[in-house]
N, C-alpha and C positions, 0 to 999 in steps of 0.2 A: 927231640931237637927244636921243636915248634912251640912246644907247650913249656915255655918259659916266660919269666917276668920280663926278660927285656926284649921279648917278641911283641908283646902287649904295649910295652911303653913305646917302642917304635911306631907300632901301628898307630897310638894316640898321638905322639909328635908329629907324624904325617898328617893326620885328620887334622891337628890344631894348625900345624903351618898351611894347609891348604885354606883353611877357614881364615886364617889371619891374613892371608893373600886376597882372598874374596873382599875381605871387610875394607882393605887397604886400597884396592885396585878398581873396584866396582863403583859405578854411579847409581846404578838401579837401586833401590831401597828394599825391593824384594830379594834381589841376589845378596844384599848385605844381610839381609835377614836369615837366608839359607845359609850363609856363612857362618853367622854366629850360633846358627843351630849345629853346625859342624863342630864348632868349639867346644859346645855344650856336650857333644857327643864324645869328644875327646877325653873330656873332663870325667865323664861318666865311664868311659874304659878305664881311665887310671885307677878310678875309685875301686872299680871292681878286680881290676888286676892286684892290687894291693891287699885288697880284702881277701882274694883267694890264697895268696902266696905269703903274706905277712901277718894277717891280723889274726890275734889271737880269738876274738869274739866274731863269728862270720857274718852276722847280720848288722853290722854298723856299715860297713860298704854298699850293702844291697838298700838300707834305708835313706841313705845320702843319695844314692843313685836315684832311688823314685823321688825323692825332694828335687834333684836337678829335672827330672821330667816333668814334674808339675810345674815348677817354673818355667821351663822351655815352653810349656803348652799355654802357660798364661801369656807368657811375653809373645808368642806368636799370636794369639788371638788379639790383644791390644796392639801390637804392632801392626797387622793387618788391617784392624779397624783404622787407625790412624792412616796409614797409606791410601786407603781407599778414600777417606775424608779429603785428604790433600789433592789426590788425583782429581776428584768431582769440581773442586773449586777452581 
């Protein structure tokens, strides 16, 4: 019952909606950064769900998810350094 594609897509849509609300409603740069991370995690859940249920080659979704994680880590490091620089001045 819970192990269906629709369950994972609903969870990803919920995470994406929370992240989008955080980006649009927050004024703090760190809160916006956390919201963007939620949106990237929602995209990763989508890739993994489609990988599990629909993909003929199972490694494709996992590779894309690892790429998203690497981009998210680099984005967090650069954004945090910019935020710290802005707050110091």
